[in-house]
Every structure is written in C-alpha cells, then in structure tokens.
C-alpha positions in Angstrom: 133.1 115.7 115.9 132.3 118.2 113.1 129.4 120.5 113.4 126.1 119.3 111.9 124.1 121.4 109.5 120.9 121.5 111.7 122.4 121.2 115.2 120.7 124.5 116.3 117.3 123.5 114.9 114.4 122.0 117.0 111.6 120.0 115.3 108.2 119.1 116.7 107.1 115.9 114.9 103.3 115.5 115.1 103.2 113.1 112.1 102.5 109.4 112.0 103.1 106.6 109.5 106.2 106.7 107.3 106.4 109.9 105.3 106.4 112.5 108.1 108.5 110.5 110.5 111.1 109.6 107.9 111.3 113.3 107.0 112.0 114.2 110.6 114.4 111.3 111.0 116.5 112.8 108.1 116.4 116.2 109.8 117.6 114.5 113.0 120.4 112.8 111.1 121.6 116.3 110.2 121.7 117.3 113.9 118.2 118.7 114.6 116.7 118.0 117.9 113.4 116.1 117.0 110.6 115.8 119.6 108.1 113.2 118.5 104.6 113.9 119.9 102.4 110.8 119.8 98.7 110.6 120.5 97.7 108.6 123.7 97.4 105.4 121.7 100.8 105.9 120.1 101.9 106.2 116.5 100.2 103.4 114.5 103.5 102.2 113.1 104.2 100.8 116.6 101.7 98.1 115.7 103.1 97.2 112.3 106.3 95.3 113.1 108.3 93.4 112.1 108.8 92.3 115.7 111.5 90.1 117.2 110.3 86.5 117.3 107.0 87.7 115.8 105.9 88.8 119.3 104.1 92.2 119.0 105.7 94.9 121.3 105.0 98.6 120.7 108.6 99.5 121.7 110.4 96.9 119.5 108.8 97.2 116.1 111.5 97.4 113.4 109.7 100.0 111.3 109.0 102.3 114.2 112.6 102.1 115.5 113.9 102.8 112.0 111.8 105.9 111.6 112.0 107.3 115.1 115.2 106.0 116.7 117.0 109.4 116.8 114.1 111.4 118.5 112.9 112.4 121.9 109.4 111.5 122.6 106.3 112.4 124.6 102.6 111.5 124.5 100.1 114.3 124.1 96.4 114.6 123.3 96.3 117.8 121.2 92.5 117.7 121.0 92.4 118.8 124.7 93.0 122.3 126.0 95.8 121.1 128.2 97.4 119.3 125.3 97.3 122.4 123.2 98.9 124.5 125.9 101.8 122.0 126.1 102.1 121.9 122.4 102.3 125.6 122.1 105.0 125.7 124.8 107.0 123.3 122.6 106.4 125.4 119.5 107.6 128.5 121.3 111.0 127.0 121.3 110.8 125.2 118.0 111.8 126.0 114.4 109.8 123.3 112.5 106.5 121.5 112.9 105.8 118.4 110.8 102.3 117.0 110.6 100.4 114.5 108.6 96.7 115.0 109.6 93.9 114.9 107.1 93.7 118.5 105.6 91.5 120.7 107.7 91.9 118.5 110.9 94.6 120.7 112.4 92.7 123.8 111.6 89.6 122.4 113.3 91.6 122.2 116.5 92.9 125.8 116.1 96.3 124.4 115.2 96.4 125.1 111.4 99.2 127.2 109.9 96.9 130.2 109.7 96.1 129.8 113.4 99.7 129.7 114.5 101.6 132.0 112.1 100.9 135.2 114.0 102.0 133.7 117.3 105.0 131.9 115.8 106.0 133.9 112.8 109.3 132.1 112.3 107.8 128.6 112.3 108.2 126.3 109.3 105.0 124.3 109.2 105.3 121.2 107.0 102.2 119.2 106.0 102.8 115.9 104.3 99.7 114.0 103.2 98.6 111.5 100.5 97.1 114.2 98.1 98.0 117.6 99.5 96.1 120.3 101.3 93.9 121.4 98.3 92.3 119.8 95.3 89.6 117.2 94.6 91.5 114.4 96.3 92.6 116.3 99.4 90.1 114.7 101.7 90.6 111.1 100.4 92.4 108.5 102.4 95.3 106.9 100.6 98.7 105.4 100.8 101.6 104.1 98.7 99.5 101.7 96.7 97.0 104.3 95.6 99.8 106.8 94.8 101.6 104.1 92.7 98.4 103.5 90.7 97.4 107.1 90.3 100.9 108.4 89.4 101.1 105.9 86.5 104.2 104.2 87.8 102.3 101.0 88.5 101.2 100.9 84.8 104.8 100.5 83.7 105.9 98.0 86.4 105.5 94.3 85.9 105.2 91.7 83.2 103.6 93.1 80.0 101.5 90.0 79.7 100.1 90.4 83.2 98.5 93.0 85.5 100.5 96.0 86.8 102.6 95.5 89.9 103.2 97.8 92.9 106.8 98.2 93.8 107.5 97.0 97.4 108.6 99.1 100.3 106.0 101.9 100.3 107.7 104.1 97.7 105.2 106.9 97.8 105.8 107.3 101.5 109.5 107.6 101.1 109.3 109.9 98.0 106.9 112.1 100.0 109.4 112.1 102.9 112.3 113.1 100.7 110.3 116.0 99.2 109.2 117.1 102.6 112.8 117.1 103.9 114.0 119.2 101.0 111.0 121.6 101.4 111.8 122.1 105.1 115.5 122.7 104.3 114.5 125.3 101.7 112.0 126.9 104.1 114.7 127.2 106.8 117.1 128.9 104.3 114.3 131.3 103.3 113.7 132.0 107.0 117.4 132.6 107.5 117.3 135.3 104.8 113.9 136.9 105.6 113.1 135.9 109.2 109.7 134.5 108.1 108.4 131.0 108.4 105.9 129.4 106.0 103.8 126.3 105.3 105.1 123.7 103.0 102.5 121.4 101.4 103.7 118.0 100.3 101.6 115.6 98.4 102.9 112.0 98.3 101.1 111.4 95.0 102.8 114.5 93.4 106.2 113.5 94.9 105.9 110.1 93.3 104.6 111.4 90.0 107.7 113.7 89.8 109.8 110.5 89.7 108.2 109.5 86.5 109.2 112.6 84.5 110.6 110.4 81.6 107.3 108.9 80.8 105.3 112.1 81.4 107.5 114.0 79.0 107.5 111.2 76.4 103.7 111.2 76.4 103.4 115.1 76.5 105.7 115.6 73.5 105.3 112.4 71.5 102.0 110.9 72.6 103.9 107.7 73.3 102.8 105.4 76.2 105.5 103.3 77.6 104.4 99.7 78.3 105.6 97.2 80.9 108.8 95.6 79.8 110.2 93.6 82.8 109.7 90.2 81.3 111.6 87.2 79.9 110.3 88.3 76.5 112.4 91.5 76.7 115.7 90.0 77.9 118.2 89.6 75.0 119.3 86.1 74.4 
C-alpha cells in the first residue's frame, strides 16, 4: 500500500455538524489519525438520519457515518476541569485541532488559540463557523440556508418568474469544509518550513461566496446583475 500524505499526522476533531467533520474526514482519507471528541450528548448529526427503516439510532445515521466513519472516537466534557486535562493530553500528541464552536466559546473555557499556542506552539488550530471569528455577523447562528441567501447564490438559483431557491445538500457546509481542509494543509506545510503552528479562520459564508466569483466580478466591473435563468423560458426550442 503506498504511503499516504498525512499518515504521520494526528487530528483532534472537536467540531460538530457537517463542515468541521467533513474537513477532518478528508484529512483522515489522506492518512491522518483523526480522534473525534464528542460532548456527552453526542454530535447532533447522530440525531439527523437518515436511519435504516426510519428507526432513529445514534450509531446508524447515514449522515453521521458518512462524516465520521474513518475516525476514532471518545466522549469528553471539555467544560469540566477533568475534561480539559484529558483534552490537553490529546493535544500534546496532536498536530491539528478542528473546532466549530461559536466564536469566543472556546476562549471562555481557556481553550482558545491564544490560550493554547504557548503550550502547543506547533498546533494548527482550525476554526470553521458560519460567519468567521470576527465581524458583525460572527456571533450569529446560521447554516447553509442563510449562507446561500447572504452570498447571493440563492438569488441566481431557480425559475426567474418565481422566488429564489436554495440548492439542496447543505452546500455552504461542504464549501466551508473544503476551504478548511485546504487551510489545514497549507498550515501544515507552513509548519514544516517554520516549525510554527497557527490558527486558520474559515467562514462558511465567505467560502460559499468565493464560489460565485463570476457574478461578483461581473457586477464589480460592469454593474450587471445576473438573473435567475433555470426555466423553460430559457431552454432553446
């Protein structure tokens, strides 16, 4: 079996949902050892399904297995002193931490990047959230639907004679995951050259907005606003 690019890398995955776990799933696919740390109640995607025969089971949800099937796992309450001791023991042997908490929440527990960087100077600390760590939206709750609307992509999706439509499949989550994955890879390369870790700040909204560069550039340079065109009225006959 050929060597994998990240076979010597260990990742601690504190994230929940889709974006963070899919990022770490991709890191695991490249050979990284990924340790998923769930809160006592479990990652909330365990409760989302789909489930075999529509019978809810926290260990059989299709989405959860898809996102986390290649990881090791443990349950930890990082809000407790004992939980933080165990987490720091994990970080002492880790290269990457991925988290998806509301900005400021990790710092309130003494686990923000600024709290950890002196103790773990080589740690790559990846934060992936709906709107990033700073800015007027940073404390807002949000998901793929909000990001689709705010990015402008929803405006150009759907029938031009009807309301905008949101693309199915939680696109903002997956675009955020891909950007986080690339950011972690770049930070690991930077560490290989300098010996220093860093925090990467990924906004799902900004990640999705970057996918709409065609319309952004068209508006910036021409003042043109592209309209929705997926319609029978726009199919040549």
